[in-house]
C-alpha positions as CSV (number, residue, x, y, z in Angstrom):
1,X,-0.1,0.0,0.0
2,X,2.8,2.6,0.6
3,X,4.6,1.7,-2.5
4,X,1.6,2.6,-4.4
5,X,0.9,5.4,-2.6
6,X,4.5,6.7,-3.2
7,X,4.4,5.6,-6.9
8,X,1.2,8.1,-7.1
9,X,2.9,10.8,-5.5
10,X,6.0,10.9,-7.7
11,X,3.6,10.8,-10.8
12,X,1.6,13.4,-9.7
13,X,5.1,15.3,-9.2
14,X,6.1,14.5,-12.8
15,X,3.1,15.5,-14.1
16,X,3.0,18.8,-12.2
17,X,6.6,19.4,-13.5
18,X,5.5,18.6,-17.3
19,X,2.7,21.1,-16.9
20,X,5.2,23.7,-15.5
21,X,7.7,23.3,-18.3
22,X,5.1,23.3,-20.8
23,X,3.4,26.3,-19.6
24,X,6.8,28.2,-19.3
25,X,7.8,27.2,-23.0
26,X,4.8,28.6,-24.1
27,X,5.6,31.6,-22.4
28,X,9.1,31.6,-23.6
29,X,7.6,31.6,-27.2
30,X,5.3,34.4,-26.5
31,X,8.5,36.8,-26.5
32,X,10.2,35.5,-29.4
33,X,10.1,37.2,-33.0
34,X,10.9,35.9,-36.3
35,X,11.2,38.7,-38.7
36,X,12.2,38.0,-42.6
37,X,13.6,41.1,-44.2
38,X,14.8,42.7,-47.3
39,X,17.8,45.0,-47.4
40,X,19.6,47.7,-49.2
41,X,23.3,48.2,-47.9
42,X,24.7,51.6,-49.4
43,X,28.6,52.3,-49.3
44,X,29.6,55.4,-47.9
45,X,26.4,56.8,-47.6
46,X,26.1,58.2,-51.4
47,X,27.8,55.2,-53.3
48,X,26.8,51.9,-54.6
49,X,23.7,50.1,-53.3
50,X,23.4,46.2,-53.0
51,X,20.4,44.3,-52.4
52,X,20.2,41.6,-49.8
53,X,17.6,39.6,-47.7
54,X,17.7,37.9,-44.4
55,X,16.3,36.7,-41.1
56,X,15.7,38.8,-37.7
57,X,15.3,36.5,-34.6
58,X,14.3,38.3,-31.6
59,X,13.4,38.2,-27.9
60,X,11.8,40.4,-25.8
61,X,13.1,41.0,-22.7
62,X,10.3,43.5,-21.5
63,X,7.7,45.6,-23.1
64,X,10.3,48.2,-24.1
65,X,13.4,46.3,-25.0
66,X,14.6,43.3,-27.0
67,X,17.7,41.8,-28.3
68,X,18.0,40.4,-31.7
69,X,20.1,38.2,-33.9
70,X,20.1,38.5,-37.7
71,X,21.8,36.7,-40.8
72,X,21.9,38.4,-44.2
73,X,23.1,37.6,-47.4
74,X,23.7,39.8,-50.5
75,X,23.2,39.7,-54.2
76,X,26.8,40.5,-55.2
77,X,28.9,37.4,-53.8
78,X,29.2,34.2,-56.0
79,X,28.2,30.9,-55.5
80,X,31.6,30.2,-53.4
81,X,30.7,32.3,-51.1
82,X,28.8,31.2,-47.6
83,X,25.1,31.8,-47.5
84,X,25.5,34.3,-44.7
85,X,27.4,37.3,-45.6
86,X,26.9,39.2,-42.3
87,X,25.5,38.7,-39.0
88,X,24.2,41.4,-36.8
89,X,23.7,41.3,-32.9
90,X,21.8,44.1,-31.4
91,X,19.6,45.4,-29.0
92,X,16.4,47.5,-29.8
93,X,14.7,49.7,-27.0
94,X,11.1,51.6,-28.0
95,X,10.7,55.2,-27.6
96,X,7.1,56.0,-28.3
97,X,3.9,54.3,-29.2
98,X,1.0,55.7,-30.7
99,X,-2.6,54.9,-31.4
100,X,-2.8,52.1,-28.6
101,X,0.6,50.6,-29.1
102,X,-0.5,49.8,-32.9
103,X,2.7,51.9,-34.5
104,X,5.8,52.8,-32.4
105,X,9.2,54.1,-33.1
106,X,12.4,52.6,-31.7
107,X,16.3,53.3,-32.0
108,X,18.6,50.1,-31.9
109,X,22.2,49.5,-31.4
110,X,24.8,46.5,-31.7
111,X,27.7,44.9,-33.2
112,X,28.0,43.6,-37.3
113,X,30.2,40.9,-38.5
114,X,30.9,40.6,-42.1
115,X,31.9,36.8,-43.0
116,X,33.4,37.4,-46.3
117,X,35.8,40.4,-45.3
118,X,36.4,39.3,-41.6
119,X,35.6,42.5,-40.4
120,X,33.7,43.8,-37.7
121,X,31.4,46.9,-37.0
122,X,28.9,48.8,-34.7
123,X,25.8,49.6,-35.8
124,X,23.2,52.6,-34.5
125,X,19.9,52.9,-36.2
126,X,16.2,54.2,-35.6
127,X,12.9,52.2,-37.3
128,X,9.2,52.0,-37.2
129,X,7.0,49.4,-36.4
130,X,3.1,49.3,-37.3
131,X,1.2,46.5,-35.8
132,X,-1.2,45.0,-38.4
133,X,-2.8,42.1,-35.7
134,X,-1.7,40.5,-32.5
135,X,1.0,38.2,-33.9
136,X,2.0,40.3,-37.4
137,X,3.4,43.6,-38.0
138,X,5.7,45.5,-40.4
139,X,8.4,47.3,-40.0
140,X,11.6,49.6,-41.5
141,X,14.8,50.8,-39.9
142,X,17.9,52.4,-41.0
143,X,21.3,51.9,-39.3
144,X,24.8,53.4,-39.6
145,X,27.4,51.0,-39.4
146,X,31.4,52.4,-38.8
147,X,33.9,49.4,-39.7
148,X,36.9,49.1,-37.4
149,X,39.4,48.9,-40.1
150,X,40.1,49.8,-43.6
151,X,36.6,50.2,-44.9
152,X,34.5,53.0,-45.3
153,X,31.0,53.5,-43.1
154,X,28.0,52.4,-45.0
155,X,24.3,52.4,-44.2
156,X,21.8,49.5,-44.2
157,X,18.0,50.0,-44.7
158,X,15.7,46.9,-43.6
159,X,11.8,46.1,-44.1
160,X,10.7,43.7,-41.9
161,X,7.6,41.7,-41.7
162,X,7.4,40.6,-37.9
163,X,5.9,37.5,-36.6
164,X,5.4,37.0,-33.2
165,X,4.2,33.9,-31.6
């Protein structure tokens, strides 16, 4: 009898642990965004422009601040280069929201890695986000990027479709 009671308590504890982990996993998914984007990079702010596309994955720390990682590929590289030409890790902070948080303005800043030229840069920028529904929004941002070595500064414009869970 004692063994059955012990087994029942253990099963109940395991069931509670599974419920707790699954509800926590669902709340973590609520804070994740996935954003495919199109990009235009302009050398030295008024030079040649290059088209590209990528994926931005973000995690909301709170209502105003999120952290993001991106992978970006450009059209100019040949098949011998990697699929990811640049990566960026940045933080985004929402400054102001309008119309019951349907439209917001934000600032962003972070670090960029160019995998083909093996260069590092810092990046700062501004952007806007328009929420279409609970899980979908459209966004655009502009960043200025300063490279550490013998490369001129450039700018990056992105148009995003943000999908949240």
